[in-house]
mmCIF file of the N, C-alpha and C atoms, coordinates in Angstrom:
data_MODEL
# 
_entry.id   MODEL 
# 
loop_
_atom_site.group_PDB 
_atom_site.id 
_atom_site.type_symbol 
_atom_site.label_atom_id 
_atom_site.label_alt_id 
_atom_site.label_comp_id 
_atom_site.label_asym_id 
_atom_site.label_entity_id 
_atom_site.label_seq_id 
_atom_site.pdbx_PDB_ins_code 
_atom_site.Cartn_x 
_atom_site.Cartn_y 
_atom_site.Cartn_z 
_atom_site.occupancy 
_atom_site.B_iso_or_equiv 
_atom_site.pdbx_formal_charge 
_atom_site.auth_seq_id 
_atom_site.auth_comp_id 
_atom_site.auth_asym_id 
_atom_site.auth_atom_id 
_atom_site.pdbx_PDB_model_num 
ATOM 1   N N  . MET A 1 1  ? 85.317  90.091  113.518 1.00 0.00 ? 1  MET A N  1 
ATOM 2   C CA . MET A 1 1  ? 86.547  89.243  114.092 1.00 0.00 ? 1  MET A CA 1 
ATOM 3   C C  . MET A 1 1  ? 87.774  90.208  113.816 1.00 0.00 ? 1  MET A C  1 
ATOM 4   N N  . ILE A 1 2  ? 88.534  90.271  114.871 1.00 0.00 ? 2  ILE A N  1 
ATOM 5   C CA . ILE A 1 2  ? 89.664  91.239  114.456 1.00 0.00 ? 2  ILE A CA 1 
ATOM 6   C C  . ILE A 1 2  ? 91.124  90.394  114.850 1.00 0.00 ? 2  ILE A C  1 
ATOM 7   N N  . VAL A 1 3  ? 91.962  90.473  113.853 1.00 0.00 ? 3  VAL A N  1 
ATOM 8   C CA . VAL A 1 3  ? 93.330  89.495  114.259 1.00 0.00 ? 3  VAL A CA 1 
ATOM 9   C C  . VAL A 1 3  ? 94.273  90.599  114.810 1.00 0.00 ? 3  VAL A C  1 
ATOM 10  N N  . SER A 1 4  ? 94.941  90.248  115.885 1.00 0.00 ? 4  SER A N  1 
ATOM 11  C CA . SER A 1 4  ? 96.004  91.080  116.573 1.00 0.00 ? 4  SER A CA 1 
ATOM 12  C C  . SER A 1 4  ? 97.323  90.141  116.571 1.00 0.00 ? 4  SER A C  1 
ATOM 13  N N  . PRO A 1 5  ? 98.093  90.355  115.258 1.00 0.00 ? 5  PRO A N  1 
ATOM 14  C CA . PRO A 1 5  ? 99.231  89.584  115.230 1.00 0.00 ? 5  PRO A CA 1 
ATOM 15  C C  . PRO A 1 5  ? 100.265 90.107  116.536 1.00 0.00 ? 5  PRO A C  1 
ATOM 16  N N  . LYS A 1 6  ? 101.078 89.264  116.716 1.00 0.00 ? 6  LYS A N  1 
ATOM 17  C CA . LYS A 1 6  ? 102.366 89.578  117.837 1.00 0.00 ? 6  LYS A CA 1 
ATOM 18  C C  . LYS A 1 6  ? 103.523 89.098  117.413 1.00 0.00 ? 6  LYS A C  1 
ATOM 19  N N  . PHE A 1 7  ? 104.683 89.634  117.636 1.00 0.00 ? 7  PHE A N  1 
ATOM 20  C CA . PHE A 1 7  ? 106.142 88.931  117.145 1.00 0.00 ? 7  PHE A CA 1 
ATOM 21  C C  . PHE A 1 7  ? 107.001 88.879  118.279 1.00 0.00 ? 7  PHE A C  1 
ATOM 22  N N  . ASN A 1 8  ? 107.531 88.002  118.454 1.00 0.00 ? 8  ASN A N  1 
ATOM 23  C CA . ASN A 1 8  ? 108.709 87.844  119.647 1.00 0.00 ? 8  ASN A CA 1 
ATOM 24  C C  . ASN A 1 8  ? 109.871 87.258  119.137 1.00 0.00 ? 8  ASN A C  1 
ATOM 25  N N  . ILE A 1 9  ? 110.868 87.779  119.263 1.00 0.00 ? 9  ILE A N  1 
ATOM 26  C CA . ILE A 1 9  ? 112.238 87.064  119.186 1.00 0.00 ? 9  ILE A CA 1 
ATOM 27  C C  . ILE A 1 9  ? 113.232 87.295  120.213 1.00 0.00 ? 9  ILE A C  1 
ATOM 28  N N  . GLN A 1 10 ? 113.934 86.113  120.514 1.00 0.00 ? 10 GLN A N  1 
ATOM 29  C CA . GLN A 1 10 ? 114.972 86.406  121.685 1.00 0.00 ? 10 GLN A CA 1 
ATOM 30  C C  . GLN A 1 10 ? 116.120 85.811  121.179 1.00 0.00 ? 10 GLN A C  1 
ATOM 31  N N  . TYR A 1 11 ? 117.326 86.404  121.509 1.00 0.00 ? 11 TYR A N  1 
ATOM 32  C CA . TYR A 1 11 ? 118.689 86.105  121.304 1.00 0.00 ? 11 TYR A CA 1 
ATOM 33  C C  . TYR A 1 11 ? 119.445 85.738  122.753 1.00 0.00 ? 11 TYR A C  1 
ATOM 34  N N  . THR A 1 12 ? 119.908 84.686  123.018 1.00 0.00 ? 12 THR A N  1 
ATOM 35  C CA . THR A 1 12 ? 120.688 84.403  124.110 1.00 0.00 ? 12 THR A CA 1 
ATOM 36  C C  . THR A 1 12 ? 122.407 84.446  123.759 1.00 0.00 ? 12 THR A C  1 
ATOM 37  N N  . ALA A 1 13 ? 122.847 85.335  124.226 1.00 0.00 ? 13 ALA A N  1 
ATOM 38  C CA . ALA A 1 13 ? 124.273 85.689  124.045 1.00 0.00 ? 13 ALA A CA 1 
ATOM 39  C C  . ALA A 1 13 ? 125.073 84.715  124.699 1.00 0.00 ? 13 ALA A C  1 
ATOM 40  N N  . ASN A 1 14 ? 124.710 84.405  125.975 1.00 0.00 ? 14 ASN A N  1 
ATOM 41  C CA . ASN A 1 14 ? 125.678 83.563  126.951 1.00 0.00 ? 14 ASN A CA 1 
ATOM 42  C C  . ASN A 1 14 ? 124.570 83.190  127.973 1.00 0.00 ? 14 ASN A C  1 
ATOM 43  N N  . ASP A 1 15 ? 125.054 82.415  128.991 1.00 0.00 ? 15 ASP A N  1 
ATOM 44  C CA . ASP A 1 15 ? 124.178 81.967  129.954 1.00 0.00 ? 15 ASP A CA 1 
ATOM 45  C C  . ASP A 1 15 ? 123.895 83.060  130.928 1.00 0.00 ? 15 ASP A C  1 
ATOM 46  N N  . ARG A 1 16 ? 124.284 84.315  130.633 1.00 0.00 ? 16 ARG A N  1 
ATOM 47  C CA . ARG A 1 16 ? 124.088 85.584  131.665 1.00 0.00 ? 16 ARG A CA 1 
ATOM 48  C C  . ARG A 1 16 ? 123.055 86.715  130.926 1.00 0.00 ? 16 ARG A C  1 
ATOM 49  N N  . VAL A 1 17 ? 123.211 86.495  129.675 1.00 0.00 ? 17 VAL A N  1 
ATOM 50  C CA . VAL A 1 17 ? 122.670 87.755  128.744 1.00 0.00 ? 17 VAL A CA 1 
ATOM 51  C C  . VAL A 1 17 ? 121.564 87.240  127.696 1.00 0.00 ? 17 VAL A C  1 
ATOM 52  N N  . GLN A 1 18 ? 120.664 87.928  127.743 1.00 0.00 ? 18 GLN A N  1 
ATOM 53  C CA . GLN A 1 18 ? 119.449 87.416  126.834 1.00 0.00 ? 18 GLN A CA 1 
ATOM 54  C C  . GLN A 1 18 ? 118.795 88.933  126.211 1.00 0.00 ? 18 GLN A C  1 
ATOM 55  N N  . LEU A 1 19 ? 118.909 88.927  124.937 1.00 0.00 ? 19 LEU A N  1 
ATOM 56  C CA . LEU A 1 19 ? 118.207 90.117  124.397 1.00 0.00 ? 19 LEU A CA 1 
ATOM 57  C C  . LEU A 1 19 ? 116.844 89.702  123.879 1.00 0.00 ? 19 LEU A C  1 
ATOM 58  N N  . TYR A 1 20 ? 115.992 90.637  123.737 1.00 0.00 ? 20 TYR A N  1 
ATOM 59  C CA . TYR A 1 20 ? 114.616 90.447  123.153 1.00 0.00 ? 20 TYR A CA 1 
ATOM 60  C C  . TYR A 1 20 ? 113.922 91.678  122.323 1.00 0.00 ? 20 TYR A C  1 
ATOM 61  N N  . LEU A 1 21 ? 113.373 91.400  121.336 1.00 0.00 ? 21 LEU A N  1 
ATOM 62  C CA . LEU A 1 21 ? 112.429 92.104  120.766 1.00 0.00 ? 21 LEU A CA 1 
ATOM 63  C C  . LEU A 1 21 ? 110.834 91.725  120.733 1.00 0.00 ? 21 LEU A C  1 
ATOM 64  N N  . ARG A 1 22 ? 109.874 92.543  121.107 1.00 0.00 ? 22 ARG A N  1 
ATOM 65  C CA . ARG A 1 22 ? 108.658 92.128  121.050 1.00 0.00 ? 22 ARG A CA 1 
ATOM 66  C C  . ARG A 1 22 ? 107.691 93.101  120.285 1.00 0.00 ? 22 ARG A C  1 
ATOM 67  N N  . ALA A 1 23 ? 107.020 92.773  119.532 1.00 0.00 ? 23 ALA A N  1 
ATOM 68  C CA . ALA A 1 23 ? 106.007 93.914  118.963 1.00 0.00 ? 23 ALA A CA 1 
ATOM 69  C C  . ALA A 1 23 ? 104.660 93.164  118.693 1.00 0.00 ? 23 ALA A C  1 
ATOM 70  N N  . GLY A 1 24 ? 103.529 94.160  118.282 1.00 0.00 ? 24 GLY A N  1 
ATOM 71  C CA . GLY A 1 24 ? 102.566 93.687  118.126 1.00 0.00 ? 24 GLY A CA 1 
ATOM 72  C C  . GLY A 1 24 ? 101.205 94.770  118.046 1.00 0.00 ? 24 GLY A C  1 
ATOM 73  N N  . ILE A 1 25 ? 100.284 94.262  117.565 1.00 0.00 ? 25 ILE A N  1 
ATOM 74  C CA . ILE A 1 25 ? 98.962  95.169  117.804 1.00 0.00 ? 25 ILE A CA 1 
ATOM 75  C C  . ILE A 1 25 ? 97.895  94.846  118.457 1.00 0.00 ? 25 ILE A C  1 
ATOM 76  N N  . GLY A 1 26 ? 97.215  95.678  119.244 1.00 0.00 ? 26 GLY A N  1 
ATOM 77  C CA . GLY A 1 26 ? 96.182  95.310  120.168 1.00 0.00 ? 26 GLY A CA 1 
ATOM 78  C C  . GLY A 1 26 ? 95.418  96.421  120.460 1.00 0.00 ? 26 GLY A C  1 
ATOM 79  N N  . PHE A 1 27 ? 95.051  96.460  121.766 1.00 0.00 ? 27 PHE A N  1 
ATOM 80  C CA . PHE A 1 27 ? 94.109  97.815  122.081 1.00 0.00 ? 27 PHE A CA 1 
ATOM 81  C C  . PHE A 1 27 ? 94.479  98.054  123.438 1.00 0.00 ? 27 PHE A C  1 
ATOM 82  N N  . HIS A 1 28 ? 94.343  99.417  123.670 1.00 0.00 ? 28 HIS A N  1 
ATOM 83  C CA . HIS A 1 28 ? 94.819  99.922  124.783 1.00 0.00 ? 28 HIS A CA 1 
ATOM 84  C C  . HIS A 1 28 ? 93.695  100.099 126.040 1.00 0.00 ? 28 HIS A C  1 
ATOM 85  N N  . SER A 1 29 ? 93.667  99.987  127.213 1.00 0.00 ? 29 SER A N  1 
ATOM 86  C CA . SER A 1 29 ? 92.677  99.939  128.151 1.00 0.00 ? 29 SER A CA 1 
ATOM 87  C C  . SER A 1 29 ? 92.049  101.396 128.110 1.00 0.00 ? 29 SER A C  1 
ATOM 88  N N  . ASN A 1 30 ? 92.851  102.388 127.987 1.00 0.00 ? 30 ASN A N  1 
ATOM 89  C CA . ASN A 1 30 ? 92.238  104.032 127.910 1.00 0.00 ? 30 ASN A CA 1 
ATOM 90  C C  . ASN A 1 30 ? 91.349  103.872 127.003 1.00 0.00 ? 30 ASN A C  1 
ATOM 91  N N  . SER A 1 31 ? 91.491  103.345 125.671 1.00 0.00 ? 31 SER A N  1 
ATOM 92  C CA . SER A 1 31 ? 90.544  103.617 124.524 1.00 0.00 ? 31 SER A CA 1 
ATOM 93  C C  . SER A 1 31 ? 89.277  102.746 124.975 1.00 0.00 ? 31 SER A C  1 
ATOM 94  N N  . ALA A 1 32 ? 89.453  101.492 125.493 1.00 0.00 ? 32 ALA A N  1 
ATOM 95  C CA . ALA A 1 32 ? 88.307  100.646 125.823 1.00 0.00 ? 32 ALA A CA 1 
ATOM 96  C C  . ALA A 1 32 ? 87.403  101.617 126.883 1.00 0.00 ? 32 ALA A C  1 
ATOM 97  N N  . ILE A 1 33 ? 87.795  102.235 127.698 1.00 0.00 ? 33 ILE A N  1 
ATOM 98  C CA . ILE A 1 33 ? 87.106  103.034 128.645 1.00 0.00 ? 33 ILE A CA 1 
ATOM 99  C C  . ILE A 1 33 ? 86.410  104.129 127.894 1.00 0.00 ? 33 ILE A C  1 
ATOM 100 N N  . ALA A 1 34 ? 86.785  104.728 126.934 1.00 0.00 ? 34 ALA A N  1 
ATOM 101 C CA . ALA A 1 34 ? 86.418  105.920 126.230 1.00 0.00 ? 34 ALA A CA 1 
ATOM 102 C C  . ALA A 1 34 ? 85.070  105.258 125.241 1.00 0.00 ? 34 ALA A C  1 
ATOM 103 N N  . VAL A 1 35 ? 85.387  104.059 124.494 1.00 0.00 ? 35 VAL A N  1 
ATOM 104 C CA . VAL A 1 35 ? 84.244  103.424 123.746 1.00 0.00 ? 35 VAL A CA 1 
ATOM 105 C C  . VAL A 1 35 ? 82.863  102.971 124.742 1.00 0.00 ? 35 VAL A C  1 
ATOM 106 N N  . ILE A 1 36 ? 83.339  102.428 125.893 1.00 0.00 ? 36 ILE A N  1 
ATOM 107 C CA . ILE A 1 36 ? 82.178  102.083 127.061 1.00 0.00 ? 36 ILE A CA 1 
ATOM 108 C C  . ILE A 1 36 ? 81.636  103.346 127.329 1.00 0.00 ? 36 ILE A C  1 
ATOM 109 N N  . ARG A 1 37 ? 82.033  104.406 127.620 1.00 0.00 ? 37 ARG A N  1 
ATOM 110 C CA . ARG A 1 37 ? 81.589  105.767 128.071 1.00 0.00 ? 37 ARG A CA 1 
ATOM 111 C C  . ARG A 1 37 ? 80.884  106.439 127.088 1.00 0.00 ? 37 ARG A C  1 
ATOM 112 N N  . ASN A 1 38 ? 81.360  106.000 125.782 1.00 0.00 ? 38 ASN A N  1 
ATOM 113 C CA . ASN A 1 38 ? 80.840  106.693 124.498 1.00 0.00 ? 38 ASN A CA 1 
ATOM 114 C C  . ASN A 1 38 ? 81.206  108.022 124.161 1.00 0.00 ? 38 ASN A C  1 
ATOM 115 N N  . ASP A 1 39 ? 82.410  108.434 124.516 1.00 0.00 ? 39 ASP A N  1 
ATOM 116 C CA . ASP A 1 39 ? 83.067  109.726 124.523 1.00 0.00 ? 39 ASP A CA 1 
ATOM 117 C C  . ASP A 1 39 ? 83.512  109.993 122.920 1.00 0.00 ? 39 ASP A C  1 
ATOM 118 N N  . GLY A 1 40 ? 82.509  109.728 122.046 1.00 0.00 ? 40 GLY A N  1 
ATOM 119 C CA . GLY A 1 40 ? 82.387  110.060 120.506 1.00 0.00 ? 40 GLY A CA 1 
ATOM 120 C C  . GLY A 1 40 ? 83.268  108.859 119.875 1.00 0.00 ? 40 GLY A C  1 
ATOM 121 N N  . LEU A 1 41 ? 83.761  108.001 120.529 1.00 0.00 ? 41 LEU A N  1 
ATOM 122 C CA . LEU A 1 41 ? 84.384  106.912 119.733 1.00 0.00 ? 41 LEU A CA 1 
ATOM 123 C C  . LEU A 1 41 ? 83.312  105.734 119.453 1.00 0.00 ? 41 LEU A C  1 
ATOM 124 N N  . GLN A 1 42 ? 83.133  105.259 118.223 1.00 0.00 ? 42 GLN A N  1 
ATOM 125 C CA . GLN A 1 42 ? 82.265  104.236 117.917 1.00 0.00 ? 42 GLN A CA 1 
ATOM 126 C C  . GLN A 1 42 ? 83.111  102.997 117.866 1.00 0.00 ? 42 GLN A C  1 
ATOM 127 N N  . THR A 1 43 ? 84.372  102.794 117.512 1.00 0.00 ? 43 THR A N  1 
ATOM 128 C CA . THR A 1 43 ? 85.134  101.864 117.471 1.00 0.00 ? 43 THR A CA 1 
ATOM 129 C C  . THR A 1 43 ? 86.235  101.927 118.249 1.00 0.00 ? 43 THR A C  1 
ATOM 130 N N  . MET A 1 44 ? 86.852  101.044 118.796 1.00 0.00 ? 44 MET A N  1 
ATOM 131 C CA . MET A 1 44 ? 88.215  100.949 119.631 1.00 0.00 ? 44 MET A CA 1 
ATOM 132 C C  . MET A 1 44 ? 89.268  101.248 118.640 1.00 0.00 ? 44 MET A C  1 
ATOM 133 N N  . PRO A 1 45 ? 90.215  102.106 118.655 1.00 0.00 ? 45 PRO A N  1 
ATOM 134 C CA . PRO A 1 45 ? 90.964  102.241 117.765 1.00 0.00 ? 45 PRO A CA 1 
ATOM 135 C C  . PRO A 1 45 ? 92.303  101.309 118.178 1.00 0.00 ? 45 PRO A C  1 
ATOM 136 N N  . ALA A 1 46 ? 93.222  100.978 117.402 1.00 0.00 ? 46 ALA A N  1 
ATOM 137 C CA . ALA A 1 46 ? 94.242  99.886  117.401 1.00 0.00 ? 46 ALA A CA 1 
ATOM 138 C C  . ALA A 1 46 ? 95.579  100.402 118.296 1.00 0.00 ? 46 ALA A C  1 
ATOM 139 N N  . ALA A 1 47 ? 96.187  99.975  118.848 1.00 0.00 ? 47 ALA A N  1 
ATOM 140 C CA . ALA A 1 47 ? 97.441  100.443 119.604 1.00 0.00 ? 47 ALA A CA 1 
ATOM 141 C C  . ALA A 1 47 ? 98.542  99.377  119.002 1.00 0.00 ? 47 ALA A C  1 
ATOM 142 N N  . TYR A 1 48 ? 99.411  100.045 118.539 1.00 0.00 ? 48 TYR A N  1 
ATOM 143 C CA . TYR A 1 48 ? 100.915 99.393  117.968 1.00 0.00 ? 48 TYR A CA 1 
ATOM 144 C C  . TYR A 1 48 ? 101.774 99.485  118.908 1.00 0.00 ? 48 TYR A C  1 
ATOM 145 N N  . GLY A 1 49 ? 102.518 98.550  119.421 1.00 0.00 ? 49 GLY A N  1 
ATOM 146 C CA . GLY A 1 49 ? 103.597 98.554  120.415 1.00 0.00 ? 49 GLY A CA 1 
ATOM 147 C C  . GLY A 1 49 ? 104.780 97.794  120.250 1.00 0.00 ? 49 GLY A C  1 
ATOM 148 N N  . ALA A 1 50 ? 105.914 98.171  120.738 1.00 0.00 ? 50 ALA A N  1 
ATOM 149 C CA . ALA A 1 50 ? 107.100 97.397  120.738 1.00 0.00 ? 50 ALA A CA 1 
ATOM 150 C C  . ALA A 1 50 ? 108.138 97.576  121.933 1.00 0.00 ? 50 ALA A C  1 
ATOM 151 N N  . ASP A 1 51 ? 108.772 96.447  122.254 1.00 0.00 ? 51 ASP A N  1 
ATOM 152 C CA . ASP A 1 51 ? 109.520 96.496  123.379 1.00 0.00 ? 51 ASP A CA 1 
ATOM 153 C C  . ASP A 1 51 ? 110.977 95.814  123.046 1.00 0.00 ? 51 ASP A C  1 
ATOM 154 N N  . LEU A 1 52 ? 112.317 96.610  123.356 1.00 0.00 ? 52 LEU A N  1 
ATOM 155 C CA . LEU A 1 52 ? 113.300 96.081  122.923 1.00 0.00 ? 52 LEU A CA 1 
ATOM 156 C C  . LEU A 1 52 ? 114.041 95.848  124.429 1.00 0.00 ? 52 LEU A C  1 
ATOM 157 N N  . GLY A 1 53 ? 114.525 94.787  124.625 1.00 0.00 ? 53 GLY A N  1 
ATOM 158 C CA . GLY A 1 53 ? 115.026 94.574  125.935 1.00 0.00 ? 53 GLY A CA 1 
ATOM 159 C C  . GLY A 1 53 ? 116.188 93.806  126.434 1.00 0.00 ? 53 GLY A C  1 
ATOM 160 N N  . LEU A 1 54 ? 116.796 93.608  127.575 1.00 0.00 ? 54 LEU A N  1 
ATOM 161 C CA . LEU A 1 54 ? 117.778 92.819  127.902 1.00 0.00 ? 54 LEU A CA 1 
ATOM 162 C C  . LEU A 1 54 ? 117.530 92.381  129.368 1.00 0.00 ? 54 LEU A C  1 
ATOM 163 N N  . ASN A 1 55 ? 117.625 91.179  129.315 1.00 0.00 ? 55 ASN A N  1 
ATOM 164 C CA . ASN A 1 55 ? 117.667 90.201  130.617 1.00 0.00 ? 55 ASN A CA 1 
ATOM 165 C C  . ASN A 1 55 ? 119.270 89.805  130.943 1.00 0.00 ? 55 ASN A C  1 
ATOM 166 N N  . TRP A 1 56 ? 119.480 90.119  132.065 1.00 0.00 ? 56 TRP A N  1 
ATOM 167 C CA . TRP A 1 56 ? 120.916 90.157  132.476 1.00 0.00 ? 56 TRP A CA 1 
ATOM 168 C C  . TRP A 1 56 ? 120.937 89.570  133.919 1.00 0.00 ? 56 TRP A C  1 
ATOM 169 N N  . LYS A 1 57 ? 121.842 88.597  134.159 1.00 0.00 ? 57 LYS A N  1 
ATOM 170 C CA . LYS A 1 57 ? 122.217 87.817  135.421 1.00 0.00 ? 57 LYS A CA 1 
ATOM 171 C C  . LYS A 1 57 ? 123.372 87.978  135.671 1.00 0.00 ? 57 LYS A C  1 
ATOM 172 N N  . PRO A 1 58 ? 123.725 89.165  136.466 1.00 0.00 ? 58 PRO A N  1 
ATOM 173 C CA . PRO A 1 58 ? 125.079 89.637  136.899 1.00 0.00 ? 58 PRO A CA 1 
ATOM 174 C C  . PRO A 1 58 ? 125.562 88.591  138.113 1.00 0.00 ? 58 PRO A C  1 
ATOM 175 N N  . PHE A 1 59 ? 124.656 88.166  138.797 1.00 0.00 ? 59 PHE A N  1 
ATOM 176 C CA . PHE A 1 59 ? 125.118 87.190  139.911 1.00 0.00 ? 59 PHE A CA 1 
ATOM 177 C C  . PHE A 1 59 ? 124.140 85.948  139.838 1.00 0.00 ? 59 PHE A C  1 
ATOM 178 N N  . PRO A 1 60 ? 124.587 84.716  140.385 1.00 0.00 ? 60 PRO A N  1 
ATOM 179 C CA . PRO A 1 60 ? 123.837 83.587  140.402 1.00 0.00 ? 60 PRO A CA 1 
ATOM 180 C C  . PRO A 1 60 ? 122.471 83.814  140.610 1.00 0.00 ? 60 PRO A C  1 
ATOM 181 N N  . ARG A 1 61 ? 121.919 84.650  141.858 1.00 0.00 ? 61 ARG A N  1 
ATOM 182 C CA . ARG A 1 61 ? 120.897 84.755  142.105 1.00 0.00 ? 61 ARG A CA 1 
ATOM 183 C C  . ARG A 1 61 ? 119.953 85.983  141.968 1.00 0.00 ? 61 ARG A C  1 
ATOM 184 N N  . VAL A 1 62 ? 120.562 86.776  140.943 1.00 0.00 ? 62 VAL A N  1 
ATOM 185 C CA . VAL A 1 62 ? 119.980 88.059  140.861 1.00 0.00 ? 62 VAL A CA 1 
ATOM 186 C C  . VAL A 1 62 ? 119.647 88.150  139.283 1.00 0.00 ? 62 VAL A C  1 
ATOM 187 N N  . CYS A 1 63 ? 118.290 88.468  139.039 1.00 0.00 ? 63 CYS A N  1 
ATOM 188 C CA . CYS A 1 63 ? 118.172 88.493  137.602 1.00 0.00 ? 63 CYS A CA 1 
ATOM 189 C C  . CYS A 1 63 ? 117.618 89.912  137.173 1.00 0.00 ? 63 CYS A C  1 
ATOM 190 N N  . MET A 1 64 ? 118.111 90.735  136.366 1.00 0.00 ? 64 MET A N  1 
ATOM 191 C CA . MET A 1 64 ? 117.584 92.062  136.028 1.00 0.00 ? 64 MET A CA 1 
ATOM 192 C C  . MET A 1 64 ? 117.124 92.256  134.564 1.00 0.00 ? 64 MET A C  1 
ATOM 193 N N  . ASN A 1 65 ? 116.137 93.278  134.406 1.00 0.00 ? 65 ASN A N  1 
ATOM 194 C CA . ASN A 1 65 ? 115.471 93.224  133.010 1.00 0.00 ? 65 ASN A CA 1 
ATOM 195 C C  . ASN A 1 65 ? 115.540 94.782  132.720 1.00 0.00 ? 65 ASN A C  1 
ATOM 196 N N  . THR A 1 66 ? 115.648 94.923  131.607 1.00 0.00 ? 66 THR A N  1 
ATOM 197 C CA . THR A 1 66 ? 115.766 96.441  131.268 1.00 0.00 ? 66 THR A CA 1 
ATOM 198 C C  . THR A 1 66 ? 115.169 96.435  129.789 1.00 0.00 ? 66 THR A C  1 
ATOM 199 N N  . ALA A 1 67 ? 114.223 97.538  129.603 1.00 0.00 ? 67 ALA A N  1 
ATOM 200 C CA . ALA A 1 67 ? 113.693 97.603  128.283 1.00 0.00 ? 67 ALA A CA 1 
ATOM 201 C C  . ALA A 1 67 ? 113.257 99.040  127.878 1.00 0.00 ? 67 ALA A C  1 
ATOM 202 N N  . VAL A 1 68 ? 113.296 99.072  126.690 1.00 0.00 ? 68 VAL A N  1 
ATOM 203 C CA . VAL A 1 68 ? 112.681 100.336 125.977 1.00 0.00 ? 68 VAL A CA 1 
ATOM 204 C C  . VAL A 1 68 ? 111.276 99.983  125.432 1.00 0.00 ? 68 VAL A C  1 
ATOM 205 N N  . SER A 1 69 ? 110.343 100.813 125.389 1.00 0.00 ? 69 SER A N  1 
ATOM 206 C CA . SER A 1 69 ? 109.103 100.416 124.824 1.00 0.00 ? 69 SER A CA 1 
ATOM 207 C C  . SER A 1 69 ? 108.705 101.628 124.168 1.00 0.00 ? 69 SER A C  1 
ATOM 208 N N  . HIS A 1 70 ? 107.630 101.382 123.113 1.00 0.00 ? 70 HIS A N  1 
ATOM 209 C CA . HIS A 1 70 ? 107.112 102.632 122.089 1.00 0.00 ? 70 HIS A CA 1 
ATOM 210 C C  . HIS A 1 70 ? 105.622 102.128 122.165 1.00 0.00 ? 70 HIS A C  1 
ATOM 211 N N  . LEU A 1 71 ? 104.673 102.811 122.370 1.00 0.00 ? 71 LEU A N  1 
ATOM 212 C CA . LEU A 1 71 ? 103.346 102.593 122.066 1.00 0.00 ? 71 LEU A CA 1 
ATOM 213 C C  . LEU A 1 71 ? 102.621 103.694 121.184 1.00 0.00 ? 71 LEU A C  1 
ATOM 214 N N  . TYR A 1 72 ? 102.021 103.424 120.207 1.00 0.00 ? 72 TYR A N  1 
ATOM 215 C CA . TYR A 1 72 ? 101.514 104.265 119.397 1.00 0.00 ? 72 TYR A CA 1 
ATOM 216 C C  . TYR A 1 72 ? 99.850  103.998 119.375 1.00 0.00 ? 72 TYR A C  1 
ATOM 217 N N  . LEU A 1 73 ? 99.262  104.921 119.830 1.00 0.00 ? 73 LEU A N  1 
ATOM 218 C CA . LEU A 1 73 ? 97.716  104.915 119.814 1.00 0.00 ? 73 LEU A CA 1 
ATOM 219 C C  . LEU A 1 73 ? 97.065  105.574 118.886 1.00 0.00 ? 73 LEU A C  1 
# 
């Protein structure tokens, strides 16, 4: 059994702007393919990732999302 913790926090500055931070541990699909093909990997290595983002509503019918992501394999 493997535990893959995730963390998510959101801050709503006003009715048009929301900031968020997401982080967690999991597995990347490229690593899964290497294990299935048995390219020398006996177990699937963990992937550590984080996103820092902004949800912005500049107009009543328009919603924009911008994020910076980091993935360590």
